PDB file with one MODEL, atoms N, CA, C and O in Angstrom:
MODEL        1
ATOM      1  N   MET A   1      -0.223  -1.677   5.928  1.00  0.00           N
ATOM      2  CA  MET A   1       1.143  -1.823   5.580  1.00  0.00           C
ATOM      3  C   MET A   1       1.830  -2.842   6.235  1.00  0.00           C
ATOM      4  O   MET A   1       2.591  -3.604   5.639  1.00  0.00           O
ATOM      5  N   ARG A   2       1.621  -2.892   7.331  1.00  0.00           N
ATOM      6  CA  ARG A   2       2.362  -4.013   8.219  1.00  0.00           C
ATOM      7  C   ARG A   2       1.965  -5.583   7.943  1.00  0.00           C
ATOM      8  O   ARG A   2       2.660  -6.553   8.245  1.00  0.00           O
ATOM      9  N   THR A   3       0.459  -5.604   7.184  1.00  0.00           N
ATOM     10  CA  THR A   3       0.003  -6.727   6.794  1.00  0.00           C
ATOM     11  C   THR A   3       0.738  -7.552   5.542  1.00  0.00           C
ATOM     12  O   THR A   3       0.755  -8.748   5.251  1.00  0.00           O
ATOM     13  N   LEU A   4       1.352  -6.338   4.919  1.00  0.00           N
ATOM     14  CA  LEU A   4       1.913  -7.197   3.640  1.00  0.00           C
ATOM     15  C   LEU A   4       2.838  -8.133   4.063  1.00  0.00           C
ATOM     16  O   LEU A   4       2.707  -9.296   3.682  1.00  0.00           O
ATOM     17  N   PRO A   5       3.876  -7.776   4.886  1.00  0.00           N
ATOM     18  CA  PRO A   5       4.791  -8.533   5.028  1.00  0.00           C
ATOM     19  C   PRO A   5       4.429  -9.781   5.941  1.00  0.00           C
ATOM     20  O   PRO A   5       5.019 -10.849   5.783  1.00  0.00           O
ATOM     21  N   LEU A   6       3.609  -9.643   6.738  1.00  0.00           N
ATOM     22  CA  LEU A   6       3.227 -10.926   7.416  1.00  0.00           C
ATOM     23  C   LEU A   6       2.672 -11.776   6.539  1.00  0.00           C
ATOM     24  O   LEU A   6       2.787 -12.994   6.675  1.00  0.00           O
ATOM     25  N   ALA A   7       1.947 -11.161   5.448  1.00  0.00           N
ATOM     26  CA  ALA A   7       1.276 -12.123   4.776  1.00  0.00           C
ATOM     27  C   ALA A   7       2.504 -12.704   3.802  1.00  0.00           C
ATOM     28  O   ALA A   7       2.269 -13.841   3.391  1.00  0.00           O
ATOM     29  N   ILE A   8       3.646 -12.186   3.402  1.00  0.00           N
ATOM     30  CA  ILE A   8       4.418 -12.662   2.857  1.00  0.00           C
ATOM     31  C   ILE A   8       5.280 -13.736   3.468  1.00  0.00           C
ATOM     32  O   ILE A   8       5.699 -14.748   2.907  1.00  0.00           O
ATOM     33  N   VAL A   9       5.498 -13.303   4.859  1.00  0.00           N
ATOM     34  CA  VAL A   9       6.374 -14.414   5.608  1.00  0.00           C
ATOM     35  C   VAL A   9       5.497 -15.563   6.000  1.00  0.00           C
ATOM     36  O   VAL A   9       6.046 -16.597   6.380  1.00  0.00           O
ATOM     37  N   ALA A  10       3.953 -15.476   5.937  1.00  0.00           N
ATOM     38  CA  ALA A  10       3.126 -16.907   6.312  1.00  0.00           C
ATOM     39  C   ALA A  10       3.088 -17.605   5.044  1.00  0.00           C
ATOM     40  O   ALA A  10       3.326 -18.798   5.234  1.00  0.00           O
ATOM     41  N   ALA A  11       2.862 -17.307   3.707  1.00  0.00           N
ATOM     42  CA  ALA A  11       2.977 -17.893   2.406  1.00  0.00           C
ATOM     43  C   ALA A  11       4.324 -18.764   2.719  1.00  0.00           C
ATOM     44  O   ALA A  11       4.249 -19.964   2.982  1.00  0.00           O
ATOM     45  N   THR A  12       5.583 -18.042   2.668  1.00  0.00           N
ATOM     46  CA  THR A  12       6.896 -18.699   2.867  1.00  0.00           C
ATOM     47  C   THR A  12       7.023 -19.730   3.708  1.00  0.00           C
ATOM     48  O   THR A  12       7.539 -20.811   3.426  1.00  0.00           O
ATOM     49  N   LEU A  13       6.404 -19.312   5.088  1.00  0.00           N
ATOM     50  CA  LEU A  13       6.446 -20.584   5.953  1.00  0.00           C
ATOM     51  C   LEU A  13       5.523 -21.731   5.447  1.00  0.00           C
ATOM     52  O   LEU A  13       5.837 -22.876   5.770  1.00  0.00           O
ATOM     53  N   LEU A  14       4.617 -21.569   4.825  1.00  0.00           N
ATOM     54  CA  LEU A  14       3.962 -23.038   4.378  1.00  0.00           C
ATOM     55  C   LEU A  14       4.674 -23.386   3.339  1.00  0.00           C
ATOM     56  O   LEU A  14       4.473 -24.579   3.112  1.00  0.00           O
ATOM     57  N   LEU A  15       5.643 -22.775   2.364  1.00  0.00           N
ATOM     58  CA  LEU A  15       6.173 -23.370   1.465  1.00  0.00           C
ATOM     59  C   LEU A  15       7.933 -23.469   1.909  1.00  0.00           C
ATOM     60  O   LEU A  15       8.879 -23.487   1.120  1.00  0.00           O
ATOM     61  N   GLY A  16       7.973 -23.514   3.168  1.00  0.00           N
ATOM     62  CA  GLY A  16       9.363 -23.481   4.060  1.00  0.00           C
ATOM     63  C   GLY A  16       9.802 -25.094   3.897  1.00  0.00           C
ATOM     64  O   GLY A  16      11.016 -25.234   4.042  1.00  0.00           O
ATOM     65  N   ALA A  17       9.113 -26.284   3.640  1.00  0.00           N
ATOM     66  CA  ALA A  17       9.892 -27.246   3.258  1.00  0.00           C
ATOM     67  C   ALA A  17      10.615 -27.659   2.297  1.00  0.00           C
ATOM     68  O   ALA A  17      11.457 -28.556   2.259  1.00  0.00           O
ATOM     69  N   CYS A  18      10.053 -26.606   1.138  1.00  0.00           N
ATOM     70  CA  CYS A  18      10.541 -27.013  -0.063  1.00  0.00           C
ATOM     71  C   CYS A  18      11.812 -25.927  -0.311  1.00  0.00           C
ATOM     72  O   CYS A  18      12.235 -25.785  -1.459  1.00  0.00           O
ATOM     73  N   GLY A  19      12.320 -25.275   0.648  1.00  0.00           N
ATOM     74  CA  GLY A  19      13.378 -24.244   0.409  1.00  0.00           C
ATOM     75  C   GLY A  19      13.473 -23.431   1.554  1.00  0.00           C
ATOM     76  O   GLY A  19      12.763 -23.627   2.540  1.00  0.00           O
ATOM     77  N   SER A  20      14.598 -22.214   1.456  1.00  0.00           N
ATOM     78  CA  SER A  20      14.483 -21.115   2.384  1.00  0.00           C
ATOM     79  C   SER A  20      14.300 -20.051   2.172  1.00  0.00           C
ATOM     80  O   SER A  20      14.377 -19.604   1.028  1.00  0.00           O
ATOM     81  N   VAL A  21      14.048 -19.441   3.045  1.00  0.00           N
ATOM     82  CA  VAL A  21      13.311 -17.768   2.995  1.00  0.00           C
ATOM     83  C   VAL A  21      14.399 -16.788   3.824  1.00  0.00           C
ATOM     84  O   VAL A  21      14.971 -16.927   4.905  1.00  0.00           O
ATOM     85  N   GLU A  22      14.411 -15.814   2.881  1.00  0.00           N
ATOM     86  CA  GLU A  22      15.304 -14.716   3.748  1.00  0.00           C
ATOM     87  C   GLU A  22      14.700 -13.339   3.755  1.00  0.00           C
ATOM     88  O   GLU A  22      14.336 -12.813   2.703  1.00  0.00           O
ATOM     89  N   TYR A  23      14.585 -12.722   4.967  1.00  0.00           N
ATOM     90  CA  TYR A  23      13.383 -11.490   4.898  1.00  0.00           C
ATOM     91  C   TYR A  23      14.574 -10.523   5.307  1.00  0.00           C
ATOM     92  O   TYR A  23      15.437 -10.744   6.157  1.00  0.00           O
ATOM     93  N   LYS A  24      14.414  -9.356   4.475  1.00  0.00           N
ATOM     94  CA  LYS A  24      15.004  -8.194   5.431  1.00  0.00           C
ATOM     95  C   LYS A  24      14.135  -7.086   5.285  1.00  0.00           C
ATOM     96  O   LYS A  24      13.324  -6.861   4.387  1.00  0.00           O
ATOM     97  N   ASP A  25      14.526  -6.167   6.684  1.00  0.00           N
ATOM     98  CA  ASP A  25      13.644  -5.187   6.773  1.00  0.00           C
ATOM     99  C   ASP A  25      14.621  -3.820   7.151  1.00  0.00           C
ATOM    100  O   ASP A  25      15.490  -4.030   7.998  1.00  0.00           O
ATOM    101  N   THR A  26      14.554  -2.780   6.719  1.00  0.00           N
ATOM    102  CA  THR A  26      15.389  -1.715   6.906  1.00  0.00           C
ATOM    103  C   THR A  26      14.620  -0.812   7.998  1.00  0.00           C
ATOM    104  O   THR A  26      15.078   0.330   8.029  1.00  0.00           O
ATOM    105  N   ASN A  27      13.817  -0.988   8.685  1.00  0.00           N
ATOM    106  CA  ASN A  27      12.902   0.006   9.551  1.00  0.00           C
ATOM    107  C   ASN A  27      13.618   0.092  10.586  1.00  0.00           C
ATOM    108  O   ASN A  27      13.490   1.149  11.205  1.00  0.00           O
ATOM    109  N   ALA A  28      14.454  -0.782  11.066  1.00  0.00           N
ATOM    110  CA  ALA A  28      14.938  -0.618  12.329  1.00  0.00           C
ATOM    111  C   ALA A  28      16.429   0.147  12.443  1.00  0.00           C
ATOM    112  O   ALA A  28      16.991   0.502  13.480  1.00  0.00           O
ATOM    113  N   ASP A  29      16.904   0.293  11.039  1.00  0.00           N
ATOM    114  CA  ASP A  29      18.225   1.097  11.114  1.00  0.00           C
ATOM    115  C   ASP A  29      17.945   2.431  10.582  1.00  0.00           C
ATOM    116  O   ASP A  29      18.754   3.356  10.665  1.00  0.00           O
ATOM    117  N   VAL A  30      16.404   2.553   9.851  1.00  0.00           N
ATOM    118  CA  VAL A  30      16.302   3.995   9.899  1.00  0.00           C
ATOM    119  C   VAL A  30      16.291   4.812  10.822  1.00  0.00           C
ATOM    120  O   VAL A  30      16.723   5.961  10.729  1.00  0.00           O
ATOM    121  N   ASP A  31      15.704   4.216  12.003  1.00  0.00           N
ATOM    122  CA  ASP A  31      14.702   4.820  12.946  1.00  0.00           C
ATOM    123  C   ASP A  31      15.878   4.900  14.224  1.00  0.00           C
ATOM    124  O   ASP A  31      15.682   5.462  15.301  1.00  0.00           O
ATOM    125  N   LYS A  32      17.280   4.113  13.771  1.00  0.00           N
ATOM    126  CA  LYS A  32      18.485   4.578  14.789  1.00  0.00           C
ATOM    127  C   LYS A  32      18.704   6.162  14.276  1.00  0.00           C
ATOM    128  O   LYS A  32      18.808   6.948  15.217  1.00  0.00           O
ATOM    129  N   ARG A  33      18.780   6.688  13.099  1.00  0.00           N
ATOM    130  CA  ARG A  33      19.452   7.414  12.345  1.00  0.00           C
ATOM    131  C   ARG A  33      18.738   8.770  12.699  1.00  0.00           C
ATOM    132  O   ARG A  33      17.575   8.855  12.302  1.00  0.00           O
ATOM    133  N   PRO A  34      19.326   9.993  13.481  1.00  0.00           N
ATOM    134  CA  PRO A  34      18.312  11.170  13.963  1.00  0.00           C
ATOM    135  C   PRO A  34      18.418  11.885  12.898  1.00  0.00           C
ATOM    136  O   PRO A  34      17.650  12.843  12.811  1.00  0.00           O
ATOM    137  N   GLU A  35      19.162  11.692  12.046  1.00  0.00           N
ATOM    138  CA  GLU A  35      18.689  12.469  10.519  1.00  0.00           C
ATOM    139  C   GLU A  35      17.505  12.258   9.802  1.00  0.00           C
ATOM    140  O   GLU A  35      17.029  13.037   8.976  1.00  0.00           O
ATOM    141  N   CYS A  36      16.979  11.014  10.197  1.00  0.00           N
ATOM    142  CA  CYS A  36      15.950  10.342   8.561  1.00  0.00           C
ATOM    143  C   CYS A  36      14.763  10.424   9.939  1.00  0.00           C
ATOM    144  O   CYS A  36      13.645  10.027   9.609  1.00  0.00           O
ATOM    145  N   VAL A  37      14.876  10.824  11.209  1.00  0.00           N
ATOM    146  CA  VAL A  37      13.751  11.046  11.998  1.00  0.00           C
ATOM    147  C   VAL A  37      13.166  12.370  12.259  1.00  0.00           C
ATOM    148  O   VAL A  37      12.093  12.674  12.780  1.00  0.00           O
ATOM    149  N   LYS A  38      13.852  12.887  11.911  1.00  0.00           N
ATOM    150  CA  LYS A  38      13.542  14.624  12.057  1.00  0.00           C
ATOM    151  C   LYS A  38      12.826  14.969  10.584  1.00  0.00           C
ATOM    152  O   LYS A  38      11.975  15.831  10.363  1.00  0.00           O
ATOM    153  N   GLY A  39      13.396  14.086   9.707  1.00  0.00           N
ATOM    154  CA  GLY A  39      12.722  14.635   8.250  1.00  0.00           C
ATOM    155  C   GLY A  39      13.277  15.446   7.292  1.00  0.00           C
ATOM    156  O   GLY A  39      14.367  15.982   7.495  1.00  0.00           O
ATOM    157  N   SER A  40      12.652  15.605   6.255  1.00  0.00           N
ATOM    158  CA  SER A  40      13.334  16.884   5.187  1.00  0.00           C
ATOM    159  C   SER A  40      12.990  18.103   6.064  1.00  0.00           C
ATOM    160  O   SER A  40      12.169  18.132   6.980  1.00  0.00           O
ATOM    161  N   LEU A  41      13.642  18.939   5.686  1.00  0.00           N
ATOM    162  CA  LEU A  41      13.938  20.305   6.141  1.00  0.00           C
ATOM    163  C   LEU A  41      13.166  21.288   4.709  1.00  0.00           C
ATOM    164  O   LEU A  41      12.521  22.335   4.761  1.00  0.00           O
ATOM    165  N   HIS A  42      13.434  20.712   3.901  1.00  0.00           N
ATOM    166  CA  HIS A  42      13.058  21.340   2.599  1.00  0.00           C
ATOM    167  C   HIS A  42      11.762  21.021   2.111  1.00  0.00           C
ATOM    168  O   HIS A  42      12.010  19.880   1.720  1.00  0.00           O
ATOM    169  N   PRO A  43      10.357  21.225   1.804  1.00  0.00           N
ATOM    170  CA  PRO A  43       9.623  20.482   1.304  1.00  0.00           C
ATOM    171  C   PRO A  43       9.864  20.216  -0.199  1.00  0.00           C
ATOM    172  O   PRO A  43      10.365  21.066  -0.935  1.00  0.00           O
ATOM    173  N   GLY A  44       9.492  19.030  -0.598  1.00  0.00           N
ATOM    174  CA  GLY A  44       9.779  18.493  -1.949  1.00  0.00           C
ATOM    175  C   GLY A  44      11.420  17.837  -2.241  1.00  0.00           C
ATOM    176  O   GLY A  44      11.832  17.295  -3.266  1.00  0.00           O
ATOM    177  N   GLU A  45      12.017  18.057  -1.188  1.00  0.00           N
ATOM    178  CA  GLU A  45      13.156  17.291  -1.331  1.00  0.00           C
ATOM    179  C   GLU A  45      13.178  15.642  -1.383  1.00  0.00           C
ATOM    180  O   GLU A  45      12.338  15.176  -0.613  1.00  0.00           O
ATOM    181  N   THR A  46      13.686  14.972  -1.865  1.00  0.00           N
ATOM    182  CA  THR A  46      13.948  13.630  -1.845  1.00  0.00           C
ATOM    183  C   THR A  46      14.884  12.907  -0.737  1.00  0.00           C
ATOM    184  O   THR A  46      15.991  13.209  -0.291  1.00  0.00           O
ATOM    185  N   VAL A  47      14.176  12.046  -0.524  1.00  0.00           N
ATOM    186  CA  VAL A  47      14.872  11.064   0.699  1.00  0.00           C
ATOM    187  C   VAL A  47      16.088  10.736   0.544  1.00  0.00           C
ATOM    188  O   VAL A  47      16.172   9.999  -0.439  1.00  0.00           O
ATOM    189  N   PRO A  48      17.402  10.976   1.186  1.00  0.00           N
ATOM    190  CA  PRO A  48      18.734  10.094   1.044  1.00  0.00           C
ATOM    191  C   PRO A  48      18.457   9.057   1.048  1.00  0.00           C
ATOM    192  O   PRO A  48      17.476   8.638   1.663  1.00  0.00           O
ATOM    193  N   PRO A  49      19.326   8.255   0.289  1.00  0.00           N
ATOM    194  CA  PRO A  49      19.219   6.490   0.466  1.00  0.00           C
ATOM    195  C   PRO A  49      19.213   5.532   1.745  1.00  0.00           C
ATOM    196  O   PRO A  49      18.610   4.490   2.002  1.00  0.00           O
ATOM    197  N   TRP A  50      20.361   6.511   2.608  1.00  0.00           N
ATOM    198  CA  TRP A  50      20.181   5.424   4.042  1.00  0.00           C
ATOM    199  C   TRP A  50      18.899   6.089   4.570  1.00  0.00           C
ATOM    200  O   TRP A  50      18.556   5.460   5.571  1.00  0.00           O
ATOM    201  N   CYS A  51      18.099   7.036   4.330  1.00  0.00           N
ATOM    202  CA  CYS A  51      16.624   6.955   5.024  1.00  0.00           C
ATOM    203  C   CYS A  51      15.380   6.361   4.264  1.00  0.00           C
ATOM    204  O   CYS A  51      14.208   6.543   4.592  1.00  0.00           O
ATOM    205  N   GLU A  52      15.823   5.633   3.209  1.00  0.00           N
ATOM    206  CA  GLU A  52      14.751   4.992   2.817  1.00  0.00           C
ATOM    207  C   GLU A  52      14.121   3.449   3.384  1.00  0.00           C
ATOM    208  O   GLU A  52      14.766   2.400   3.378  1.00  0.00           O
ATOM    209  N   ARG A  53      12.939   3.586   3.785  1.00  0.00           N
ATOM    210  CA  ARG A  53      12.870   2.367   4.312  1.00  0.00           C
ATOM    211  C   ARG A  53      12.420   1.122   3.258  1.00  0.00           C
ATOM    212  O   ARG A  53      12.046   1.600   2.187  1.00  0.00           O
ATOM    213  N   SER A  54      12.361  -0.380   3.294  1.00  0.00           N
ATOM    214  CA  SER A  54      12.866  -1.069   2.553  1.00  0.00           C
ATOM    215  C   SER A  54      12.203  -2.516   3.046  1.00  0.00           C
ATOM    216  O   SER A  54      12.573  -2.848   4.172  1.00  0.00           O
ATOM    217  N   GLN A  55      11.510  -3.205   2.548  1.00  0.00           N
ATOM    218  CA  GLN A  55      11.108  -4.579   3.216  1.00  0.00           C
ATOM    219  C   GLN A  55      11.146  -5.590   1.788  1.00  0.00           C
ATOM    220  O   GLN A  55      10.642  -5.246   0.719  1.00  0.00           O
ATOM    221  N   SER A  56      11.787  -6.775   2.001  1.00  0.00           N
ATOM    222  CA  SER A  56      11.954  -7.529   0.953  1.00  0.00           C
ATOM    223  C   SER A  56      12.124  -8.923   1.435  1.00  0.00           C
ATOM    224  O   SER A  56      12.731  -9.069   2.496  1.00  0.00           O
ATOM    225  N   ALA A  57      11.652 -10.022   0.779  1.00  0.00           N
ATOM    226  CA  ALA A  57      11.687 -11.238   0.948  1.00  0.00           C
ATOM    227  C   ALA A  57      12.211 -12.452  -0.428  1.00  0.00           C
ATOM    228  O   ALA A  57      11.613 -12.550  -1.500  1.00  0.00           O
ATOM    229  N   THR A  58      13.237 -13.131  -0.096  1.00  0.00           N
ATOM    230  CA  THR A  58      13.548 -14.011  -0.967  1.00  0.00           C
ATOM    231  C   THR A  58      13.247 -15.330  -0.579  1.00  0.00           C
ATOM    232  O   THR A  58      13.188 -15.710   0.591  1.00  0.00           O
ATOM    233  N   TRP A  59      13.015 -16.172  -1.796  1.00  0.00           N
ATOM    234  CA  TRP A  59      12.569 -17.511  -1.668  1.00  0.00           C
ATOM    235  C   TRP A  59      13.730 -18.537  -2.406  1.00  0.00           C
ATOM    236  O   TRP A  59      13.905 -18.408  -3.617  1.00  0.00           O
ATOM    237  N   SER A  60      14.268 -19.235  -1.884  1.00  0.00           N
ATOM    238  CA  SER A  60      15.298 -20.123  -2.870  1.00  0.00           C
ATOM    239  C   SER A  60      14.984 -21.779  -2.343  1.00  0.00           C
ATOM    240  O   SER A  60      14.786 -22.217  -1.209  1.00  0.00           O
ATOM    241  N   SER A  61      15.029 -22.403  -3.554  1.00  0.00           N
ATOM    242  CA  SER A  61      14.914 -23.737  -3.317  1.00  0.00           C
ATOM    243  C   SER A  61      16.171 -24.705  -3.536  1.00  0.00           C
ATOM    244  O   SER A  61      16.944 -24.288  -4.398  1.00  0.00           O
ATOM    245  N   ASP A  62      16.509 -25.849  -2.962  1.00  0.00           N
ATOM    246  CA  ASP A  62      17.321 -26.792  -3.268  1.00  0.00           C
ATOM    247  C   ASP A  62      17.131 -27.607  -4.517  1.00  0.00           C
ATOM    248  O   ASP A  62      16.221 -28.406  -4.738  1.00  0.00           O
ATOM    249  N   SER A  63      18.161 -27.270  -5.319  1.00  0.00           N
ATOM    250  CA  SER A  63      17.859 -28.314  -6.931  1.00  0.00           C
ATOM    251  C   SER A  63      18.701 -28.943  -6.698  1.00  0.00           C
ATOM    252  O   SER A  63      19.521 -28.814  -7.607  1.00  0.00           O
ATOM    253  N   LYS A  64      19.180 -29.894  -5.659  1.00  0.00           N
ATOM    254  CA  LYS A  64      19.738 -31.091  -5.716  1.00  0.00           C
ATOM    255  C   LYS A  64      19.373 -32.166  -5.240  1.00  0.00           C
ATOM    256  O   LYS A  64      20.074 -33.176  -5.168  1.00  0.00           O
ATOM    257  N   ALA A  65      17.813 -32.009  -4.731  1.00  0.00           N
ATOM    258  CA  ALA A  65      16.901 -32.957  -3.952  1.00  0.00           C
ATOM    259  C   ALA A  65      16.937 -34.165  -5.102  1.00  0.00           C
ATOM    260  O   ALA A  65      16.917 -34.067  -6.329  1.00  0.00           O
ATOM    261  N   GLU A  66      17.010 -35.598  -4.054  1.00  0.00           N
ATOM    262  CA  GLU A  66      16.965 -36.583  -5.103  1.00  0.00           C
ATOM    263  C   GLU A  66      15.158 -37.090  -5.345  1.00  0.00           C
ATOM    264  O   GLU A  66      14.269 -36.880  -4.520  1.00  0.00           O
ATOM    265  N   PRO A  67      15.049 -37.525  -6.190  1.00  0.00           N
ATOM    266  CA  PRO A  67      13.457 -38.061  -6.542  1.00  0.00           C
ATOM    267  C   PRO A  67      13.176 -39.191  -5.438  1.00  0.00           C
ATOM    268  O   PRO A  67      14.108 -39.848  -4.974  1.00  0.00           O
ATOM    269  N   ILE A  68      12.205 -39.332  -5.148  1.00  0.00           N
ATOM    270  CA  ILE A  68      11.622 -40.567  -3.984  1.00  0.00           C
ATOM    271  C   ILE A  68      11.226 -42.049  -4.840  1.00  0.00           C
ATOM    272  O   ILE A  68      10.355 -42.221  -5.692  1.00  0.00           O
ATOM    273  N   ASP A  69      11.944 -42.758  -4.423  1.00  0.00           N
ATOM    274  CA  ASP A  69      11.340 -44.191  -5.385  1.00  0.00           C
ATOM    275  C   ASP A  69      10.302 -44.455  -4.515  1.00  0.00           C
ATOM    276  O   ASP A  69      10.483 -44.170  -3.331  1.00  0.00           O
ATOM    277  N   PHE A  70       9.133 -44.997  -4.894  1.00  0.00           N
ATOM    278  CA  PHE A  70       8.217 -45.320  -3.937  1.00  0.00           C
ATOM    279  C   PHE A  70       7.835 -47.052  -4.567  1.00  0.00           C
ATOM    280  O   PHE A  70       6.849 -47.734  -4.289  1.00  0.00           O
ATOM    281  N   GLY A  71       8.939 -47.381  -5.426  1.00  0.00           N
ATOM    282  CA  GLY A  71       8.519 -48.640  -5.781  1.00  0.00           C
ATOM    283  C   GLY A  71       9.471 -49.593  -5.383  1.00  0.00           C
ATOM    284  O   GLY A  71       9.573 -50.604  -6.079  1.00  0.00           O
ATOM    285  N   LYS A  72      10.241 -49.452  -4.320  1.00  0.00           N
ATOM    286  CA  LYS A  72      11.013 -50.071  -3.616  1.00  0.00           C
ATOM    287  C   LYS A  72      10.369 -50.731  -2.773  1.00  0.00           C
ATOM    288  O   LYS A  72       9.423 -50.107  -2.293  1.00  0.00           O
ATOM    289  N   LYS A  73      10.559 -52.101  -2.276  1.00  0.00           N
ATOM    290  CA  LYS A  73      10.329 -52.822  -1.180  1.00  0.00           C
ATOM    291  C   LYS A  73      11.134 -52.862   0.148  1.00  0.00           C
ATOM    292  O   LYS A  73      12.323 -52.573   0.279  1.00  0.00           O
ATOM    293  N   LYS A  74      10.533 -53.146   0.816  1.00  0.00           N
ATOM    294  CA  LYS A  74      11.669 -53.200   2.277  1.00  0.00           C
ATOM    295  C   LYS A  74      11.815 -54.480   2.448  1.00  0.00           C
ATOM    296  O   LYS A  74      12.527 -54.904   3.358  1.00  0.00           O
TER     297      LYS A  74
ENDMDL
END
């Protein structure tokens, strides 16, 4: 489970020159809450939204880049 986010981060670092990456992880916030650490008291009960663990990465590129003119001589 831990290798998937690392693969995403590695892939986004390779494309880092073309844009920017934002990585979000809620594991530390969930671990801080004592009610989330204990787990459910009743079998089959759904997990509260504040105890759900999620990981995401978003990539965006800058569309305002100017094309390079290789025809110019110095």
